[in-house]
C-alpha positions as CSV (number, residue, x, y, z in Angstrom):
1,X,0.0,0.2,0.2
2,X,1.9,2.4,0.8
3,X,4.7,1.9,-1.8
4,X,2.2,2.4,-4.2
5,X,1.4,5.8,-3.0
6,X,5.2,6.8,-2.9
7,X,5.8,5.2,-6.7
8,X,3.1,7.9,-7.4
9,X,4.1,10.5,-5.3
10,X,1.1,10.9,-3.2
11,X,2.5,12.2,0.0
12,X,2.1,10.7,3.6
13,X,2.1,13.4,6.1
14,X,2.0,10.9,9.0
15,X,1.6,7.4,9.7
16,X,-0.8,5.9,12.7
17,X,-0.3,1.6,13.0
18,X,-1.2,-1.0,14.9
19,X,-0.3,-4.5,14.6
20,X,1.5,-5.5,11.5
21,X,0.1,-1.7,10.2
22,X,2.7,-0.9,13.3
23,X,5.6,-2.4,11.5
24,X,4.7,-1.4,8.2
25,X,4.6,1.4,9.2
26,X,7.8,1.9,10.8
27,X,9.5,0.8,8.1
28,X,8.5,3.4,6.2
29,X,8.4,6.2,8.6
30,X,12.0,4.8,9.6
31,X,13.1,4.7,5.4
32,X,13.4,1.6,4.9
33,X,13.9,0.9,1.7
34,X,10.6,-1.0,0.4
35,X,12.8,-3.3,-1.7
36,X,14.7,-4.4,1.4
37,X,11.4,-4.2,3.4
38,X,9.8,-6.7,0.7
39,X,13.5,-9.0,0.4
40,X,12.6,-9.5,4.1
41,X,9.6,-10.6,4.0
42,X,10.0,-13.4,1.1
43,X,12.5,-14.8,2.9
44,X,11.1,-15.0,6.7
45,X,8.0,-16.8,4.3
46,X,10.2,-19.9,4.3
47,X,8.7,-22.1,7.7
48,X,13.0,-23.0,8.2
49,X,13.4,-18.8,8.9
50,X,10.0,-18.3,10.8
51,X,11.6,-21.4,13.0
52,X,14.6,-19.5,13.7
53,X,12.3,-16.2,14.5
54,X,10.7,-18.4,17.4
55,X,12.3,-19.1,21.3
56,X,10.0,-20.1,23.4
57,X,9.5,-18.9,26.8
58,X,8.3,-20.8,30.3
59,X,6.5,-18.4,33.3
60,X,4.0,-18.7,35.2
61,X,1.6,-17.9,32.2
62,X,3.1,-20.5,30.1
63,X,4.5,-21.3,27.2
64,X,4.9,-18.1,24.6
65,X,7.3,-16.9,22.0
66,X,9.8,-14.2,24.6
67,X,10.5,-12.2,21.4
68,X,14.1,-11.7,21.3
69,X,14.6,-13.2,18.0
70,X,12.1,-11.0,17.0
71,X,13.8,-8.0,18.5
72,X,17.0,-8.8,17.1
73,X,15.1,-8.9,13.4
74,X,13.6,-5.9,14.2
75,X,17.0,-3.9,15.1
76,X,18.2,-5.1,12.0
77,X,15.5,-4.2,10.2
78,X,14.9,-0.4,11.3
79,X,18.0,-0.4,13.5
80,X,18.0,-0.5,17.4
81,X,18.5,3.0,18.6
82,X,16.4,4.5,15.8
83,X,13.8,6.8,18.1
84,X,10.6,8.2,16.7
85,X,12.4,11.5,17.0
86,X,14.5,10.2,14.3
87,X,11.6,9.4,11.6
88,X,11.4,11.1,8.2
89,X,7.4,11.2,9.3
90,X,5.5,11.5,12.2
91,X,4.8,7.8,13.8
92,X,2.3,6.5,16.3
93,X,2.1,3.0,17.1
94,X,-0.8,1.0,19.1
95,X,-0.9,-1.1,21.6
96,X,-2.6,-2.2,25.0
97,X,-2.2,-2.3,28.8
98,X,-3.1,-5.2,30.5
99,X,-2.8,-3.7,33.9
100,X,-5.6,-1.1,32.8
101,X,-7.1,-2.7,29.9
102,X,-6.3,0.4,28.0
103,X,-4.8,1.8,25.1
104,X,-2.0,3.0,24.8
105,X,-0.1,5.3,21.8
106,X,3.6,5.1,22.0
107,X,5.3,8.1,19.6
108,X,7.7,8.7,21.9
109,X,11.6,6.1,22.8
110,X,12.8,3.5,21.0
111,X,10.9,2.4,17.3
112,X,11.9,-0.8,17.8
113,X,10.0,-1.2,21.4
114,X,7.2,0.1,20.1
115,X,6.9,-2.5,17.1
116,X,7.3,-5.5,20.0
117,X,4.6,-4.2,21.9
118,X,2.2,-3.7,18.8
119,X,2.5,-7.2,17.2
120,X,2.5,-9.1,20.8
121,X,-0.7,-11.0,19.7
122,X,-1.4,-11.9,23.1
123,X,-1.7,-15.8,24.8
124,X,1.6,-16.5,21.8
125,X,4.0,-14.1,21.9
126,X,4.7,-12.2,25.6
127,X,4.1,-9.4,26.8
128,X,6.5,-6.3,26.2
129,X,6.8,-4.1,29.7
130,X,7.6,-0.3,28.7
131,X,7.6,1.8,31.9
132,X,4.8,1.3,33.7
133,X,2.7,-0.8,30.7
134,X,2.9,-4.3,30.1
135,X,1.6,-4.2,26.8
136,X,-0.1,-6.8,24.3
137,X,-1.0,-6.2,20.5
138,X,-3.7,-2.7,20.6
139,X,-5.6,-4.3,17.8
140,X,-7.0,-6.0,20.3
141,X,-8.9,-2.8,21.1
142,X,-7.6,-0.5,18.4
143,X,-7.2,-1.9,15.0
144,X,-7.8,0.9,12.6
145,X,-6.6,3.0,14.7
146,X,-8.1,6.3,13.0
147,X,-9.2,8.1,16.0
148,X,-5.2,8.5,16.9
149,X,-4.3,10.2,13.3
150,X,-6.9,12.4,13.8
151,X,-5.5,13.6,17.1
152,X,-2.2,13.2,15.5
153,X,-3.7,16.0,13.1
154,X,-4.7,13.8,9.6
155,X,-8.0,16.1,7.7
156,X,-7.7,12.9,5.0
157,X,-7.6,9.3,6.2
158,X,-6.9,6.9,4.6
159,X,-7.0,3.2,6.4
160,X,-6.4,-0.3,5.4
161,X,-8.1,-2.9,7.2
162,X,-6.2,-6.2,6.4
163,X,-8.5,-8.3,8.6
164,X,-9.6,-11.9,7.5
165,X,-12.6,-12.2,5.5
166,X,-14.4,-14.9,7.4
167,X,-16.9,-15.5,4.5
168,X,-13.7,-16.7,2.2
169,X,-11.8,-18.0,4.9
170,X,-14.7,-19.5,8.2
171,X,-12.9,-23.1,7.3
172,X,-9.0,-21.8,6.8
173,X,-8.2,-19.0,8.6
174,X,-5.9,-20.0,12.0
175,X,-2.3,-19.6,12.2
176,X,-2.2,-24.1,11.9
177,X,-1.6,-24.0,8.4
178,X,-0.2,-26.5,5.6
179,X,1.4,-28.8,8.4
180,X,2.6,-26.3,10.7
181,X,1.7,-27.0,14.4
182,X,3.3,-24.0,16.6
183,X,5.2,-26.0,19.5
184,X,4.2,-24.0,22.6
185,X,0.2,-23.6,21.0
186,X,-2.7,-25.8,22.4
187,X,-5.1,-28.1,19.6
188,X,-7.3,-25.2,19.7
189,X,-5.7,-22.9,18.8
190,X,-7.0,-22.3,15.6
191,X,-10.7,-22.5,17.3
192,X,-9.2,-19.5,19.8
193,X,-7.5,-18.1,17.0
194,X,-11.0,-17.4,15.3
195,X,-13.2,-16.3,18.1
196,X,-9.9,-13.7,18.8
197,X,-10.9,-12.3,15.0
198,X,-14.3,-12.6,15.4
199,X,-13.7,-10.3,18.6
200,X,-11.2,-8.2,16.4
201,X,-13.6,-7.2,13.6
202,X,-16.9,-6.3,16.2
203,X,-14.4,-4.1,17.9
204,X,-13.0,-2.7,14.6
205,X,-16.2,-1.6,13.2
206,X,-18.0,0.4,16.6
207,X,-14.3,2.3,16.2
208,X,-15.1,2.5,12.4
209,X,-18.3,3.9,13.0
210,X,-17.3,6.5,15.9
211,X,-14.2,7.3,13.9
212,X,-14.7,6.9,10.3
213,X,-12.3,6.9,7.7
214,X,-12.1,9.3,4.5
215,X,-11.5,6.2,3.1
216,X,-11.7,2.3,3.3
217,X,-9.8,0.3,2.0
218,X,-10.1,-4.0,2.2
219,X,-7.6,-5.2,0.0
220,X,-8.7,-9.2,-0.9
221,X,-5.9,-11.4,1.9
222,X,-5.6,-15.1,0.3
223,X,-7.8,-17.3,2.5
224,X,-5.8,-18.8,5.8
225,X,-3.8,-16.1,5.8
226,X,-3.7,-15.0,9.8
227,X,-1.4,-12.8,11.5
228,X,0.9,-16.0,12.5
229,X,0.8,-17.6,8.9
230,X,0.7,-14.3,6.7
231,X,4.9,-14.4,6.3
232,X,4.0,-18.0,4.7
233,X,2.2,-16.1,1.7
234,X,4.1,-13.1,1.7
235,X,3.8,-12.6,-2.2
236,X,0.4,-13.5,-2.3
237,X,-0.5,-11.0,0.7
238,X,2.0,-8.0,-0.7
239,X,-0.1,-8.7,-4.3
240,X,-2.7,-8.3,-2.5
241,X,-2.3,-5.0,-1.0
242,X,-0.9,-3.5,-3.9
243,X,-3.8,-4.5,-6.2
244,X,-6.2,-2.7,-3.4
245,X,-3.6,0.2,-3.8
246,X,-3.9,0.7,-7.6
247,X,-7.3,-0.1,-7.5
248,X,-8.1,3.0,-5.1
249,X,-5.9,5.2,-6.7
250,X,-8.7,7.2,-8.7
251,X,-10.7,7.3,-5.2
252,X,-7.3,8.8,-3.6
253,X,-6.5,11.6,-6.0
254,X,-10.4,12.3,-5.2
255,X,-10.1,12.6,-1.6
256,X,-7.1,15.3,-2.5
257,X,-8.6,17.0,-5.1
258,X,-11.7,17.8,-2.7
259,X,-10.0,20.7,-0.6
């Protein structure tokens, strides 16, 4: 999506993102070349490479991915010491504080700490301690942070919803796909994940009614792709995003010319 806007010379003044949207937004705001991002995504689309990012930890909460290897991956991709002040454009990411059950907007400090927090899917990745907060994936409460973009000063907001299509993917939308069984996952992870996606979709609809975007784009994500297995379908997923962005170009230009 962002690479199409950049290619077409359409200005991006700021980015607000949650979960994978926060990660993608961070790479763009940090000036990571699109070619580098695509190459890394394709590289980790291989199961062997994904397994190298998995480091399992055991705590009183059970088994989870501790995230140290993911942290190292993000440090290599974005830069370990890059702060929000170093970014090319304003960026905000949303996470949820377990202590207060409230969303937290992250706009300061090191970028990779915020990314690590916003992608921490509850029950799979270990939560992130950041200051007084204990943070997990912001999609639980604010998956499309249009409200955050408005608060940052945006007057025209384009939102991209990459949640699964429940009609097309209901039978195969969970994280266990093509024989891949995460070693720390319960056997009913598919069902748990499906329920989580339903809850996030309902919350997203509520948020969009209260804080509507000027333009909402929904790429046709391949069936079976989830937050946990999206990288295994990296090329198809990126192609879907590119196709959706190109199809939306007339509407985007109309939006920008409507001053």
